[in-house]
PDB file as gemmi writes it, atoms N, CA and C in Angstrom:
CRYST1    1.000    1.000    1.000  90.00  90.00  90.00 P 1                      
ATOM      1  N   UNK A   1     -64.175  71.125   3.338  1.00  0.00           N  
ATOM      2  CA  UNK A   1     -64.760  72.450   3.407  1.00  0.00           C  
ATOM      3  C   UNK A   1     -63.704  73.474   2.985  1.00  0.00           C  
ATOM      4  N   UNK A   2     -64.115  74.508   2.269  1.00  0.00           N  
ATOM      5  CA  UNK A   2     -63.157  75.529   1.834  1.00  0.00           C  
ATOM      6  C   UNK A   2     -62.639  76.338   3.020  1.00  0.00           C  
ATOM      7  N   UNK A   3     -61.401  76.757   2.901  1.00  0.00           N  
ATOM      8  CA  UNK A   3     -60.774  77.571   3.944  1.00  0.00           C  
ATOM      9  C   UNK A   3     -61.088  79.039   3.673  1.00  0.00           C  
ATOM     10  N   UNK A   4     -61.422  79.761   4.728  1.00  0.00           N  
ATOM     11  CA  UNK A   4     -61.750  81.183   4.578  1.00  0.00           C  
ATOM     12  C   UNK A   4     -60.950  81.998   5.581  1.00  0.00           C  
ATOM     13  N   UNK A   5     -60.236  83.012   5.102  1.00  0.00           N  
ATOM     14  CA  UNK A   5     -59.512  83.921   5.976  1.00  0.00           C  
ATOM     15  C   UNK A   5     -60.367  85.152   6.230  1.00  0.00           C  
ATOM     16  N   UNK A   6     -60.393  85.573   7.480  1.00  0.00           N  
ATOM     17  CA  UNK A   6     -61.140  86.787   7.832  1.00  0.00           C  
ATOM     18  C   UNK A   6     -60.460  87.995   7.191  1.00  0.00           C  
ATOM     19  N   UNK A   7     -61.238  88.994   6.790  1.00  0.00           N  
ATOM     20  CA  UNK A   7     -60.640  90.215   6.238  1.00  0.00           C  
ATOM     21  C   UNK A   7     -59.725  90.881   7.260  1.00  0.00           C  
ATOM     22  N   UNK A   8     -58.745  91.611   6.771  1.00  0.00           N  
ATOM     23  CA  UNK A   8     -57.784  92.307   7.643  1.00  0.00           C  
ATOM     24  C   UNK A   8     -58.490  93.226   8.625  1.00  0.00           C  
ATOM     25  N   UNK A   9     -59.529  93.925   8.175  1.00  0.00           N  
ATOM     26  CA  UNK A   9     -60.241  94.837   9.074  1.00  0.00           C  
ATOM     27  C   UNK A   9     -60.847  94.074  10.249  1.00  0.00           C  
ATOM     28  N   UNK A  10     -61.355  92.898  10.011  1.00  0.00           N  
ATOM     29  CA  UNK A  10     -61.936  92.097  11.086  1.00  0.00           C  
ATOM     30  C   UNK A  10     -60.854  91.605  12.042  1.00  0.00           C  
ATOM     31  N   UNK A  11     -59.733  91.181  11.509  1.00  0.00           N  
ATOM     32  CA  UNK A  11     -58.645  90.715  12.376  1.00  0.00           C  
ATOM     33  C   UNK A  11     -58.128  91.852  13.258  1.00  0.00           C  
ATOM     34  N   UNK A  12     -58.026  93.053  12.698  1.00  0.00           N  
ATOM     35  CA  UNK A  12     -57.563  94.212  13.462  1.00  0.00           C  
ATOM     36  C   UNK A  12     -58.550  94.545  14.580  1.00  0.00           C  
ATOM     37  N   UNK A  13     -59.829  94.560  14.257  1.00  0.00           N  
ATOM     38  CA  UNK A  13     -60.846  94.851  15.275  1.00  0.00           C  
ATOM     39  C   UNK A  13     -60.860  93.802  16.365  1.00  0.00           C  
ATOM     40  N   UNK A  14     -60.836  92.554  15.975  1.00  0.00           N  
ATOM     41  CA  UNK A  14     -60.940  91.491  16.973  1.00  0.00           C  
ATOM     42  C   UNK A  14     -59.685  91.412  17.836  1.00  0.00           C  
ATOM     43  N   UNK A  15     -58.530  91.798  17.310  1.00  0.00           N  
ATOM     44  CA  UNK A  15     -57.314  91.799  18.129  1.00  0.00           C  
ATOM     45  C   UNK A  15     -57.466  92.767  19.287  1.00  0.00           C  
ATOM     46  N   UNK A  16     -58.013  93.937  19.041  1.00  0.00           N  
ATOM     47  CA  UNK A  16     -58.232  94.904  20.107  1.00  0.00           C  
ATOM     48  C   UNK A  16     -59.211  94.400  21.137  1.00  0.00           C  
ATOM     49  N   UNK A  17     -60.205  93.680  20.717  1.00  0.00           N  
ATOM     50  CA  UNK A  17     -61.205  93.159  21.646  1.00  0.00           C  
ATOM     51  C   UNK A  17     -60.648  92.023  22.498  1.00  0.00           C  
ATOM     52  N   UNK A  18     -59.660  91.310  21.980  1.00  0.00           N  
ATOM     53  CA  UNK A  18     -59.043  90.220  22.751  1.00  0.00           C  
ATOM     54  C   UNK A  18     -58.011  90.743  23.741  1.00  0.00           C  
ATOM     55  N   UNK A  19     -57.516  91.935  23.536  1.00  0.00           N  
ATOM     56  CA  UNK A  19     -56.439  92.477  24.363  1.00  0.00           C  
ATOM     57  C   UNK A  19     -56.894  93.761  25.051  1.00  0.00           C  
ATOM     58  N   UNK A  20     -57.966  93.670  25.804  1.00  0.00           N  
ATOM     59  CA  UNK A  20     -58.559  94.861  26.415  1.00  0.00           C  
ATOM     60  C   UNK A  20     -57.615  95.591  27.354  1.00  0.00           C  
ATOM     61  N   UNK A  21     -56.773  94.881  28.067  1.00  0.00           N  
ATOM     62  CA  UNK A  21     -55.877  95.558  29.008  1.00  0.00           C  
ATOM     63  C   UNK A  21     -54.771  96.323  28.302  1.00  0.00           C  
ATOM     64  N   UNK A  22     -54.592  96.101  27.008  1.00  0.00           N  
ATOM     65  CA  UNK A  22     -53.562  96.814  26.241  1.00  0.00           C  
ATOM     66  C   UNK A  22     -54.122  97.981  25.444  1.00  0.00           C  
ATOM     67  N   UNK A  23     -55.404  98.237  25.567  1.00  0.00           N  
ATOM     68  CA  UNK A  23     -55.991  99.341  24.818  1.00  0.00           C  
ATOM     69  C   UNK A  23     -55.391 100.665  25.280  1.00  0.00           C  
ATOM     70  N   UNK A  24     -55.096 101.556  24.338  1.00  0.00           N  
ATOM     71  CA  UNK A  24     -54.605 102.879  24.761  1.00  0.00           C  
ATOM     72  C   UNK A  24     -55.708 103.642  25.478  1.00  0.00           C  
ATOM     73  N   UNK A  25     -55.301 104.500  26.395  1.00  0.00           N  
ATOM     74  CA  UNK A  25     -56.273 105.300  27.132  1.00  0.00           C  
ATOM     75  C   UNK A  25     -56.986 106.254  26.185  1.00  0.00           C  
ATOM     76  N   UNK A  26     -58.224 106.516  26.489  1.00  0.00           N  
ATOM     77  CA  UNK A  26     -58.980 107.515  25.730  1.00  0.00           C  
ATOM     78  C   UNK A  26     -58.407 108.891  26.067  1.00  0.00           C  
ATOM     79  N   UNK A  27     -58.421 109.806  25.108  1.00  0.00           N  
ATOM     80  CA  UNK A  27     -57.860 111.139  25.356  1.00  0.00           C  
ATOM     81  C   UNK A  27     -58.810 112.037  26.154  1.00  0.00           C  
ATOM     82  N   UNK A  28     -59.078 111.647  27.385  1.00  0.00           N  
ATOM     83  CA  UNK A  28     -59.960 112.431  28.249  1.00  0.00           C  
ATOM     84  C   UNK A  28     -59.228 113.738  28.588  1.00  0.00           C  
ATOM     85  N   UNK A  29     -59.830 114.885  28.289  1.00  0.00           N  
ATOM     86  CA  UNK A  29     -59.141 116.158  28.506  1.00  0.00           C  
ATOM     87  C   UNK A  29     -58.974 116.491  29.990  1.00  0.00           C  
ATOM     88  N   UNK A  30     -57.990 117.329  30.266  1.00  0.00           N  
ATOM     89  CA  UNK A  30     -57.694 117.723  31.646  1.00  0.00           C  
ATOM     90  C   UNK A  30     -58.867 118.460  32.287  1.00  0.00           C  
ATOM     91  N   UNK A  31     -59.710 119.109  31.470  1.00  0.00           N  
ATOM     92  CA  UNK A  31     -60.829 119.854  32.050  1.00  0.00           C  
ATOM     93  C   UNK A  31     -61.961 118.952  32.522  1.00  0.00           C  
ATOM     94  N   UNK A  32     -61.895 117.653  32.222  1.00  0.00           N  
ATOM     95  CA  UNK A  32     -62.921 116.739  32.727  1.00  0.00           C  
ATOM     96  C   UNK A  32     -62.802 116.678  34.242  1.00  0.00           C  
ATOM     97  N   UNK A  33     -63.883 116.991  34.938  1.00  0.00           N  
ATOM     98  CA  UNK A  33     -63.842 117.160  36.388  1.00  0.00           C  
ATOM     99  C   UNK A  33     -63.877 115.837  37.157  1.00  0.00           C  
ATOM    100  N   UNK A  34     -64.224 114.752  36.509  1.00  0.00           N  
ATOM    101  CA  UNK A  34     -64.350 113.486  37.228  1.00  0.00           C  
ATOM    102  C   UNK A  34     -63.008 112.816  37.468  1.00  0.00           C  
ATOM    103  N   UNK A  35     -63.004 111.931  38.448  1.00  0.00           N  
ATOM    104  CA  UNK A  35     -61.847 111.094  38.729  1.00  0.00           C  
ATOM    105  C   UNK A  35     -62.247 109.659  38.437  1.00  0.00           C  
ATOM    106  N   UNK A  36     -61.523 109.033  37.540  1.00  0.00           N  
ATOM    107  CA  UNK A  36     -61.858 107.674  37.136  1.00  0.00           C  
ATOM    108  C   UNK A  36     -60.962 106.666  37.840  1.00  0.00           C  
ATOM    109  N   UNK A  37     -61.562 105.580  38.297  1.00  0.00           N  
ATOM    110  CA  UNK A  37     -60.802 104.469  38.864  1.00  0.00           C  
ATOM    111  C   UNK A  37     -60.205 103.671  37.699  1.00  0.00           C  
ATOM    112  N   UNK A  38     -59.213 102.829  37.966  1.00  0.00           N  
ATOM    113  CA  UNK A  38     -58.584 102.081  36.861  1.00  0.00           C  
ATOM    114  C   UNK A  38     -59.574 101.284  36.007  1.00  0.00           C  
ATOM    115  N   UNK A  39     -60.532 100.609  36.633  1.00  0.00           N  
ATOM    116  CA  UNK A  39     -61.493  99.834  35.848  1.00  0.00           C  
ATOM    117  C   UNK A  39     -62.396 100.756  35.018  1.00  0.00           C  
ATOM    118  N   UNK A  40     -62.630 101.979  35.498  1.00  0.00           N  
ATOM    119  CA  UNK A  40     -63.417 102.936  34.721  1.00  0.00           C  
ATOM    120  C   UNK A  40     -62.600 103.468  33.547  1.00  0.00           C  
ATOM    121  N   UNK A  41     -61.317 103.695  33.749  1.00  0.00           N  
ATOM    122  CA  UNK A  41     -60.452 104.107  32.646  1.00  0.00           C  
ATOM    123  C   UNK A  41     -60.439 103.043  31.557  1.00  0.00           C  
ATOM    124  N   UNK A  42     -60.433 101.770  31.966  1.00  0.00           N  
ATOM    125  CA  UNK A  42     -60.481 100.677  30.995  1.00  0.00           C  
ATOM    126  C   UNK A  42     -61.814 100.681  30.249  1.00  0.00           C  
ATOM    127  N   UNK A  43     -62.907 100.957  30.959  1.00  0.00           N  
ATOM    128  CA  UNK A  43     -64.218 101.028  30.302  1.00  0.00           C  
ATOM    129  C   UNK A  43     -64.266 102.147  29.280  1.00  0.00           C  
ATOM    130  N   UNK A  44     -63.712 103.308  29.606  1.00  0.00           N  
ATOM    131  CA  UNK A  44     -63.679 104.430  28.668  1.00  0.00           C  
ATOM    132  C   UNK A  44     -62.776 104.088  27.487  1.00  0.00           C  
ATOM    133  N   UNK A  45     -61.642 103.450  27.747  1.00  0.00           N  
ATOM    134  CA  UNK A  45     -60.738 103.046  26.657  1.00  0.00           C  
ATOM    135  C   UNK A  45     -61.433 102.064  25.721  1.00  0.00           C  
ATOM    136  N   UNK A  46     -62.206 101.149  26.294  1.00  0.00           N  
ATOM    137  CA  UNK A  46     -62.928 100.166  25.483  1.00  0.00           C  
ATOM    138  C   UNK A  46     -63.958 100.858  24.599  1.00  0.00           C  
ATOM    139  N   UNK A  47     -64.730 101.772  25.172  1.00  0.00           N  
ATOM    140  CA  UNK A  47     -65.729 102.497  24.383  1.00  0.00           C  
ATOM    141  C   UNK A  47     -65.058 103.369  23.322  1.00  0.00           C  
ATOM    142  N   UNK A  48     -63.933 104.004  23.670  1.00  0.00           N  
ATOM    143  CA  UNK A  48     -63.196 104.834  22.710  1.00  0.00           C  
ATOM    144  C   UNK A  48     -62.700 103.975  21.550  1.00  0.00           C  
ATOM    145  N   UNK A  49     -62.187 102.785  21.866  1.00  0.00           N  
ATOM    146  CA  UNK A  49     -61.726 101.854  20.834  1.00  0.00           C  
ATOM    147  C   UNK A  49     -62.887 101.455  19.921  1.00  0.00           C  
ATOM    148  N   UNK A  50     -64.009 101.089  20.528  1.00  0.00           N  
ATOM    149  CA  UNK A  50     -65.166 100.693  19.725  1.00  0.00           C  
ATOM    150  C   UNK A  50     -65.610 101.824  18.803  1.00  0.00           C  
ATOM    151  N   UNK A  51     -65.674 103.039  19.313  1.00  0.00           N  
ATOM    152  CA  UNK A  51     -66.079 104.183  18.497  1.00  0.00           C  
ATOM    153  C   UNK A  51     -65.110 104.393  17.349  1.00  0.00           C  
ATOM    154  N   UNK A  52     -63.820 104.237  17.610  1.00  0.00           N  
ATOM    155  CA  UNK A  52     -62.820 104.395  16.561  1.00  0.00           C  
ATOM    156  C   UNK A  52     -62.918 103.336  15.483  1.00  0.00           C  
ATOM    157  N   UNK A  53     -63.507 102.197  15.815  1.00  0.00           N  
ATOM    158  CA  UNK A  53     -63.697 101.124  14.844  1.00  0.00           C  
ATOM    159  C   UNK A  53     -65.064 101.200  14.167  1.00  0.00           C  
ATOM    160  N   UNK A  54     -65.830 102.238  14.486  1.00  0.00           N  
ATOM    161  CA  UNK A  54     -67.159 102.362  13.907  1.00  0.00           C  
ATOM    162  C   UNK A  54     -68.165 101.422  14.539  1.00  0.00           C  
ATOM    163  N   UNK A  55     -67.888 100.987  15.756  1.00  0.00           N  
ATOM    164  CA  UNK A  55     -68.765 100.068  16.468  1.00  0.00           C  
ATOM    165  C   UNK A  55     -69.385 100.769  17.661  1.00  0.00           C  
ATOM    166  N   UNK A  56     -70.386 100.192  18.234  1.00  0.00           N  
ATOM    167  CA  UNK A  56     -71.020 100.729  19.430  1.00  0.00           C  
ATOM    168  C   UNK A  56     -70.849  99.758  20.579  1.00  0.00           C  
ATOM    169  N   UNK A  57     -71.094 100.219  21.775  1.00  0.00           N  
ATOM    170  CA  UNK A  57     -70.974  99.358  22.941  1.00  0.00           C  
ATOM    171  C   UNK A  57     -71.897  99.818  24.045  1.00  0.00           C  
ATOM    172  N   UNK A  58     -72.045  98.985  25.042  1.00  0.00           N  
ATOM    173  CA  UNK A  58     -72.927  99.276  26.161  1.00  0.00           C  
ATOM    174  C   UNK A  58     -72.174  99.005  27.457  1.00  0.00           C  
ATOM    175  N   UNK A  59     -72.297  99.933  28.393  1.00  0.00           N  
ATOM    176  CA  UNK A  59     -71.833  99.690  29.760  1.00  0.00           C  
ATOM    177  C   UNK A  59     -73.073  99.310  30.561  1.00  0.00           C  
ATOM    178  N   UNK A  60     -73.050  98.165  31.202  1.00  0.00           N  
ATOM    179  CA  UNK A  60     -74.237  97.746  31.950  1.00  0.00           C  
ATOM    180  C   UNK A  60     -73.831  96.954  33.187  1.00  0.00           C  
ATOM    181  N   UNK A  61     -74.413  97.302  34.285  1.00  0.00           N  
ATOM    182  CA  UNK A  61     -74.330  96.547  35.522  1.00  0.00           C  
ATOM    183  C   UNK A  61     -75.408  97.106  36.431  1.00  0.00           C  
ATOM    184  N   UNK A  62     -75.560  96.534  37.566  1.00  0.00           N  
ATOM    185  CA  UNK A  62     -76.546  97.050  38.522  1.00  0.00           C  
ATOM    186  C   UNK A  62     -75.890  97.275  39.874  1.00  0.00           C  
ATOM    187  N   UNK A  63     -74.609  97.692  39.828  1.00  0.00           N  
ATOM    188  CA  UNK A  63     -73.856  97.769  41.072  1.00  0.00           C  
ATOM    189  C   UNK A  63     -73.360  99.169  41.410  1.00  0.00           C  
ATOM    190  N   UNK A  64     -73.659 100.175  40.607  1.00  0.00           N  
ATOM    191  CA  UNK A  64     -73.172 101.509  40.916  1.00  0.00           C  
ATOM    192  C   UNK A  64     -71.676 101.649  40.721  1.00  0.00           C  
ATOM    193  N   UNK A  65     -71.165 101.160  39.590  1.00  0.00           N  
ATOM    194  CA  UNK A  65     -69.725 101.176  39.342  1.00  0.00           C  
ATOM    195  C   UNK A  65     -69.263 102.378  38.525  1.00  0.00           C  
ATOM    196  N   UNK A  66     -70.115 103.372  38.346  1.00  0.00           N  
ATOM    197  CA  UNK A  66     -69.669 104.596  37.693  1.00  0.00           C  
ATOM    198  C   UNK A  66     -69.850 104.652  36.193  1.00  0.00           C  
ATOM    199  N   UNK A  67     -70.931 104.062  35.713  1.00  0.00           N  
ATOM    200  CA  UNK A  67     -71.188 104.102  34.263  1.00  0.00           C  
ATOM    201  C   UNK A  67     -71.405 105.528  33.772  1.00  0.00           C  
ATOM    202  N   UNK A  68     -72.061 106.361  34.567  1.00  0.00           N  
ATOM    203  CA  UNK A  68     -72.297 107.750  34.160  1.00  0.00           C  
ATOM    204  C   UNK A  68     -70.975 108.489  34.011  1.00  0.00           C  
ATOM    205  N   UNK A  69     -70.076 108.314  34.961  1.00  0.00           N  
ATOM    206  CA  UNK A  69     -68.757 108.976  34.881  1.00  0.00           C  
ATOM    207  C   UNK A  69     -68.004 108.511  33.641  1.00  0.00           C  
ATOM    208  N   UNK A  70     -68.087 107.225  33.328  1.00  0.00           N  
ATOM    209  CA  UNK A  70     -67.407 106.698  32.142  1.00  0.00           C  
ATOM    210  C   UNK A  70     -68.014 107.278  30.866  1.00  0.00           C  
ATOM    211  N   UNK A  71     -69.335 107.348  30.812  1.00  0.00           N  
ATOM    212  CA  UNK A  71     -69.997 107.906  29.628  1.00  0.00           C  
ATOM    213  C   UNK A  71     -69.649 109.381  29.452  1.00  0.00           C  
ATOM    214  N   UNK A  72     -69.630 110.130  30.559  1.00  0.00           N  
ATOM    215  CA  UNK A  72     -69.280 111.551  30.466  1.00  0.00           C  
ATOM    216  C   UNK A  72     -67.816 111.747  30.070  1.00  0.00           C  
ATOM    217  N   UNK A  73     -66.923 110.874  30.549  1.00  0.00           N  
ATOM    218  CA  UNK A  73     -65.516 110.949  30.154  1.00  0.00           C  
ATOM    219  C   UNK A  73     -65.370 110.665  28.665  1.00  0.00           C  
ATOM    220  N   UNK A  74     -66.127 109.699  28.156  1.00  0.00           N  
ATOM    221  CA  UNK A  74     -66.095 109.404  26.721  1.00  0.00           C  
ATOM    222  C   UNK A  74     -66.586 110.604  25.910  1.00  0.00           C  
ATOM    223  N   UNK A  75     -67.670 111.221  26.352  1.00  0.00           N  
ATOM    224  CA  UNK A  75     -68.186 112.401  25.642  1.00  0.00           C  
ATOM    225  C   UNK A  75     -67.192 113.556  25.703  1.00  0.00           C  
ATOM    226  N   UNK A  76     -66.515 113.727  26.830  1.00  0.00           N  
ATOM    227  CA  UNK A  76     -65.491 114.777  26.943  1.00  0.00           C  
ATOM    228  C   UNK A  76     -64.349 114.499  25.975  1.00  0.00           C  
ATOM    229  N   UNK A  77     -63.922 113.245  25.880  1.00  0.00           N  
ATOM    230  CA  UNK A  77     -62.847 112.887  24.952  1.00  0.00           C  
ATOM    231  C   UNK A  77     -63.275 113.133  23.512  1.00  0.00           C  
ATOM    232  N   UNK A  78     -64.506 112.757  23.175  1.00  0.00           N  
ATOM    233  CA  UNK A  78     -65.002 112.968  21.813  1.00  0.00           C  
ATOM    234  C   UNK A  78     -65.094 114.456  21.486  1.00  0.00           C  
ATOM    235  N   UNK A  79     -65.521 115.246  22.450  1.00  0.00           N  
ATOM    236  CA  UNK A  79     -65.626 116.693  22.245  1.00  0.00           C  
ATOM    237  C   UNK A  79     -64.244 117.303  22.037  1.00  0.00           C  
ATOM    238  N   UNK A  80     -63.298 116.918  22.867  1.00  0.00           N  
ATOM    239  CA  UNK A  80     -61.947 117.470  22.773  1.00  0.00           C  
ATOM    240  C   UNK A  80     -61.226 117.013  21.506  1.00  0.00           C  
ATOM    241  N   UNK A  81     -61.561 115.830  21.006  1.00  0.00           N  
ATOM    242  CA  UNK A  81     -60.857 115.279  19.841  1.00  0.00           C  
ATOM    243  C   UNK A  81     -61.443 115.733  18.501  1.00  0.00           C  
ATOM    244  N   UNK A  82     -62.605 116.355  18.520  1.00  0.00           N  
ATOM    245  CA  UNK A  82     -63.213 116.733  17.240  1.00  0.00           C  
ATOM    246  C   UNK A  82     -62.414 117.869  16.606  1.00  0.00           C  
ATOM    247  N   UNK A  83     -62.338 117.889  15.287  1.00  0.00           N  
ATOM    248  CA  UNK A  83     -61.628 118.970  14.598  1.00  0.00           C  
ATOM    249  C   UNK A  83     -62.252 120.334  14.909  1.00  0.00           C  
ATOM    250  N   UNK A  84     -61.428 121.354  14.946  1.00  0.00           N  
ATOM    251  CA  UNK A  84     -61.891 122.702  15.307  1.00  0.00           C  
ATOM    252  C   UNK A  84     -62.942 123.226  14.331  1.00  0.00           C  
ATOM    253  N   UNK A  85     -62.874 122.795  13.082  1.00  0.00           N  
ATOM    254  CA  UNK A  85     -63.834 123.295  12.091  1.00  0.00           C  
ATOM    255  C   UNK A  85     -65.124 122.477  12.048  1.00  0.00           C  
ATOM    256  N   UNK A  86     -65.217 121.449  12.881  1.00  0.00           N  
ATOM    257  CA  UNK A  86     -66.429 120.644  12.939  1.00  0.00           C  
ATOM    258  C   UNK A  86     -67.349 121.214  14.004  1.00  0.00           C  
ATOM    259  N   UNK A  87     -68.595 121.457  13.678  1.00  0.00           N  
ATOM    260  CA  UNK A  87     -69.498 122.017  14.690  1.00  0.00           C  
ATOM    261  C   UNK A  87     -69.743 121.032  15.831  1.00  0.00           C  
ATOM    262  N   UNK A  88     -69.922 121.588  17.002  1.00  0.00           N  
ATOM    263  CA  UNK A  88     -70.227 120.753  18.173  1.00  0.00           C  
ATOM    264  C   UNK A  88     -71.583 120.092  17.976  1.00  0.00           C  
ATOM    265  N   UNK A  89     -71.684 118.848  18.400  1.00  0.00           N  
ATOM    266  CA  UNK A  89     -72.948 118.127  18.318  1.00  0.00           C  
ATOM    267  C   UNK A  89     -73.451 117.864  19.718  1.00  0.00           C  
ATOM    268  N   UNK A  90     -74.739 117.958  19.929  1.00  0.00           N  
ATOM    269  CA  UNK A  90     -75.276 117.701  21.275  1.00  0.00           C  
ATOM    270  C   UNK A  90     -75.193 116.220  21.621  1.00  0.00           C  
ATOM    271  N   UNK A  91     -75.111 115.938  22.899  1.00  0.00           N  
ATOM    272  CA  UNK A  91     -75.095 114.567  23.402  1.00  0.00           C  
ATOM    273  C   UNK A  91     -76.153 114.460  24.483  1.00  0.00           C  
ATOM    274  N   UNK A  92     -76.681 113.277  24.648  1.00  0.00           N  
ATOM    275  CA  UNK A  92     -77.671 113.023  25.681  1.00  0.00           C  
ATOM    276  C   UNK A  92     -77.252 111.792  26.465  1.00  0.00           C  
ATOM    277  N   UNK A  93     -77.105 111.929  27.754  1.00  0.00           N  
ATOM    278  CA  UNK A  93     -76.796 110.799  28.634  1.00  0.00           C  
ATOM    279  C   UNK A  93     -78.046 110.504  29.447  1.00  0.00           C  
ATOM    280  N   UNK A  94     -78.529 109.279  29.357  1.00  0.00           N  
ATOM    281  CA  UNK A  94     -79.741 108.875  30.069  1.00  0.00           C  
ATOM    282  C   UNK A  94     -79.375 107.846  31.114  1.00  0.00           C  
TER     283      UNK A  94                                                      
END                                                                             
């Protein structure tokens, strides 16, 4: 069978997914009023990483672990990180 190497972009993306505990923190601004627990910070970092790679992700559980706080922290980071000349876009959290 022929040997196939994955494209560099795929290797870069998959490396981040294999090393979740090493993901850099999302740039959640100081004005974000919520307090995130360490596992929630990791969830926001994971979603921030996925967004930066042009990918999407889902936070799902049925235990009340703070998915809303994580989603709002991600939206705050995205809002704070957007260029000043880019118009604000609405977000909807359901």
